[in-house]
C-alpha positions as CSV (number, residue, x, y, z in Angstrom):
1,M,81.3,26.0,49.4
2,P,77.7,25.1,50.0
3,L,77.0,22.2,52.2
4,K,75.2,19.1,51.0
5,T,72.6,17.5,53.2
6,K,70.5,14.4,52.9
7,A,66.9,13.7,54.0
8,T,64.6,10.8,53.6
9,K,61.2,11.1,52.1
10,A,58.5,9.4,54.2
11,N,56.9,6.3,52.6
12,I,53.1,6.7,53.0
13,D,50.8,3.7,52.4
14,K,47.1,3.9,52.1
15,Y,44.8,0.9,52.2
16,I,41.6,0.7,50.3
17,F,39.0,-2.0,51.2
18,L,36.4,-2.8,48.5
19,F,33.4,-4.9,49.6
20,S,31.5,-6.7,46.8
21,K,28.2,-5.9,48.5
22,H,28.8,-2.2,48.0
23,A,29.7,-2.4,44.3
24,T,27.5,-1.9,41.3
25,K,27.8,-5.0,39.2
26,Q,27.5,-6.2,35.6
27,S,26.2,-9.8,35.3
28,Y,25.4,-12.5,32.8
29,T,23.8,-16.0,33.0
30,D,26.1,-18.8,32.0
31,T,25.1,-21.9,30.1
32,N,24.1,-23.7,33.3
33,G,21.8,-21.0,34.4
34,I,24.1,-19.6,37.0
35,V,24.1,-15.8,37.3
36,R,27.7,-14.5,37.4
37,N,29.1,-11.1,38.0
38,V,32.1,-10.0,35.9
39,D,32.4,-6.3,36.5
40,Y,32.4,-4.5,39.8
41,A,32.6,-0.7,40.4
42,W,33.0,1.4,43.6
43,N,32.9,5.1,44.3
44,I,35.5,5.7,47.0
45,D,36.5,8.7,49.1
46,P,39.0,10.7,47.0
47,Q,42.5,9.5,47.3
48,T,45.1,12.0,46.4
49,I,48.5,10.9,45.0
50,N,51.1,13.5,45.5
51,E,54.0,11.4,44.3
52,Q,54.4,8.6,41.8
53,C,52.7,5.5,43.4
54,T,51.8,1.9,42.9
55,L,48.4,0.3,43.3
56,E,48.7,-3.3,44.6
57,L,46.2,-6.0,45.5
58,V,47.5,-7.3,48.8
59,Q,44.7,-9.4,50.2
60,K,41.4,-10.9,49.1
61,V,38.8,-12.9,51.0
62,F,36.0,-14.8,49.3
63,S,33.0,-16.3,51.0
64,N,30.1,-18.5,49.6
65,Y,32.5,-19.6,46.9
66,A,33.3,-23.3,46.7
67,E,34.0,-25.8,44.0
68,E,31.4,-28.5,44.3
69,T,31.8,-32.2,44.1
70,A,29.4,-34.0,41.9
71,T,26.9,-36.3,43.6
72,A,24.8,-39.1,42.2
73,T,22.3,-41.9,43.0
74,V,22.0,-45.4,41.5
75,S,18.7,-46.6,39.9
76,F,17.7,-50.2,39.4
77,I,16.7,-51.3,35.9
78,S,17.2,-55.1,35.9
79,A,19.6,-57.7,37.3
80,S,21.9,-56.9,34.5
81,S,21.3,-53.1,34.2
82,I,21.6,-50.1,36.5
83,S,21.9,-46.4,35.9
84,V,23.7,-43.5,37.7
85,N,21.9,-40.2,37.9
86,I,23.8,-36.9,38.7
87,T,21.9,-35.0,41.4
88,N,23.7,-31.6,41.0
89,P,24.5,-31.3,37.3
90,T,24.3,-27.5,37.1
91,T,26.3,-26.7,40.2
92,N,29.1,-29.3,40.5
93,G,32.6,-28.5,39.2
94,F,34.7,-27.2,37.9
95,Y,36.5,-30.3,36.7
96,T,39.5,-30.2,34.3
97,T,39.5,-34.0,33.7
98,P,36.7,-36.6,34.3
99,P,36.7,-37.6,38.0
100,T,36.8,-41.1,39.3
101,V,33.4,-42.7,39.9
102,T,33.3,-45.6,42.4
103,L,30.5,-48.0,43.0
104,S,30.6,-49.8,46.4
105,G,28.5,-52.2,48.5
106,G,25.2,-53.6,47.6
107,S,24.3,-56.4,45.3
108,G,25.6,-57.1,41.8
109,T,29.0,-57.1,40.1
110,G,30.6,-56.0,36.9
111,A,29.5,-52.4,36.5
112,V,32.1,-49.9,35.4
113,A,31.1,-46.2,35.8
114,T,32.6,-43.4,33.8
115,A,31.9,-39.7,34.3
116,V,31.0,-37.4,31.3
117,L,32.0,-33.8,31.5
118,T,30.2,-30.9,29.9
119,S,31.7,-27.4,30.4
120,G,33.7,-28.5,33.4
121,R,30.7,-30.2,35.1
122,V,29.8,-33.9,35.5
123,S,26.7,-34.0,33.4
124,S,26.2,-37.8,33.3
125,V,27.7,-41.2,34.1
126,T,27.9,-44.0,31.7
127,I,27.7,-47.7,32.8
128,S,29.7,-50.4,30.9
129,G,30.9,-53.9,31.6
130,T,29.1,-57.2,32.1
131,L,26.6,-56.7,34.8
132,S,24.8,-59.4,36.9
133,G,23.1,-60.0,40.2
134,Y,21.8,-56.5,40.9
135,T,18.6,-56.2,43.0
136,S,16.4,-53.3,43.7
137,G,16.6,-53.7,47.4
138,S,20.3,-53.7,47.7
139,L,21.9,-51.2,45.2
140,P,25.5,-50.0,45.5
141,T,26.3,-46.5,46.6
142,V,28.2,-44.2,44.2
143,S,30.9,-41.7,45.0
144,I,32.6,-39.2,42.7
145,S,36.0,-37.6,43.4
146,A,36.3,-33.9,44.1
147,P,37.5,-31.3,41.6
148,T,41.3,-31.3,41.6
149,T,41.6,-27.5,40.9
150,L,39.7,-24.4,41.9
151,G,38.4,-23.5,38.5
152,I,39.1,-24.2,34.9
153,T,41.9,-21.6,34.8
154,P,43.2,-19.1,37.3
155,Y,41.1,-16.1,37.7
156,M,42.4,-12.7,36.6
157,I,41.5,-9.6,38.5
158,R,42.2,-6.6,36.3
159,V,41.5,-2.9,36.6
160,N,38.9,-1.6,34.2
161,N,38.8,2.0,35.3
162,L,40.5,4.3,37.8
163,H,38.5,7.5,37.7
164,S,39.9,10.9,38.6
165,A,39.3,14.5,37.7
166,S,42.8,15.0,36.4
167,I,44.7,12.1,34.7
168,V,48.4,12.2,34.2
169,H,49.1,8.7,33.2
170,S,46.3,7.3,31.0
171,D,45.6,5.2,27.9
172,D,42.6,7.2,26.8
173,G,44.3,10.1,25.1
174,G,44.1,12.3,28.3
175,T,40.3,12.6,28.4
176,G,40.3,12.1,32.2
177,V,38.3,8.9,32.2
178,S,40.6,5.9,32.9
179,V,44.0,4.9,33.9
180,K,45.8,1.7,32.8
181,K,42.7,0.1,31.5
182,G,42.7,-3.7,31.5
183,C,45.9,-3.9,33.7
184,I,46.1,-7.3,35.5
185,I,46.8,-6.9,39.2
186,D,46.3,-10.5,40.3
187,M,46.2,-14.0,38.8
188,S,45.2,-16.8,41.0
189,Y,42.3,-18.9,42.3
190,P,39.9,-17.2,44.7
191,Y,41.1,-19.5,47.5
192,Q,44.7,-19.1,46.8
193,D,46.9,-16.6,48.6
194,I,48.6,-14.1,46.5
195,T,52.3,-15.1,46.2
196,E,53.6,-12.3,44.1
197,A,52.1,-8.9,44.0
198,I,51.5,-7.3,40.6
199,K,51.9,-3.5,41.0
200,M,50.3,-0.9,38.8
201,V,52.2,2.4,38.5
202,L,50.2,5.6,38.9
203,E,51.2,9.3,38.5
204,Q,50.0,12.3,40.5
205,Q,46.2,12.5,40.6
206,T,43.1,12.1,42.7
207,I,41.2,8.8,42.4
208,N,37.5,8.6,43.3
209,K,36.4,5.4,41.6
210,I,37.8,1.9,41.0
211,A,36.3,-0.6,38.6
212,I,37.6,-4.1,38.1
213,S,36.8,-7.3,36.2
214,I,37.1,-10.8,37.4
215,D,37.5,-13.3,34.6
216,N,39.7,-16.1,33.3
217,T,40.6,-14.7,29.9
218,F,40.3,-11.4,28.1
219,S,37.7,-12.8,25.6
220,D,35.8,-15.4,27.7
221,L,34.5,-13.7,30.8
222,R,33.6,-16.1,33.6
223,G,33.1,-13.9,36.6
224,L,31.9,-15.2,40.0
225,P,28.5,-16.5,41.0
226,N,26.3,-13.7,42.2
227,T,26.0,-15.5,45.6
228,T,29.8,-15.0,46.1
229,D,30.8,-12.2,48.4
230,F,34.4,-10.9,48.7
231,V,36.6,-8.2,50.1
232,L,39.6,-6.9,48.3
233,C,42.3,-4.9,50.0
234,F,44.5,-2.6,47.9
235,K,47.6,-0.8,48.9
236,L,48.3,2.7,47.4
237,A,52.0,3.2,48.1
238,E,54.5,5.8,47.2
239,Y,57.8,4.6,45.8
240,E,60.4,3.4,48.2
241,P,61.9,6.1,50.4
242,K,64.7,7.8,48.7
243,Y,67.4,10.3,49.6
244,L,66.9,13.9,48.7
245,L,70.0,15.8,48.2
246,Y,70.1,19.5,49.3
247,G,72.9,21.8,48.3
248,S,73.7,20.7,44.8
249,M,70.9,18.8,43.0
250,E,69.8,19.2,39.4
251,N,71.9,22.3,39.1
252,V,70.2,24.1,42.0
253,N,72.5,25.3,44.7
254,V,71.2,25.9,48.2
255,N,73.5,28.0,50.4
256,Q,73.4,27.1,54.1
257,Q,74.8,29.1,56.9
258,Q,76.9,27.4,59.5
């Protein structure tokens, strides 16, 4: 009777670091005149997958990315009239609800300030109430509360293209162009740590290019300001180690001598 033996297959992980500075980019200019990058692509050293694997985004580090608090100054019009002027209308945000505007110190009473939002940014402040006693030499100072969330919605990082010479698992009819196009591998704010990895399953192939999109919906691309730099770390991992049976497996008998 042939003996049956067991062996474990090694679990091999490869880590791929993608630097935004090294990527080719596709950009657009938003309604506030900010240039944003939505697509990034990297040519990488060929990575050969010998077994079924998963591609997983395990870490990301963003720099020069910050949600900005709106700032403003107060202007004197008359003893019963003042105005508040936003000093960073095209860069503040993003706000999901109007922030609190507080007037403090100085002369005068009765002014109630209310922020007005346009596309997630404080574009102006309206003044209401019964105002009196304001003087040009002693105006109140204004403060506006910070954004409560890092962005209008969580950012999605999704794979646009995994390029290889021979595609096994693809959505393009086997033309050898892309794998799992549009697959989301992360959903969170740039500052937020990844709490649950989203793995993309890959079959045997050799990958030499990775292209991703950073957006907040599939139809309304947002991207990141072109001043933002980031590093993404992907893990290319074989499936969990598994036992391999020798001796009688899939109707193949292996005779072993004692």
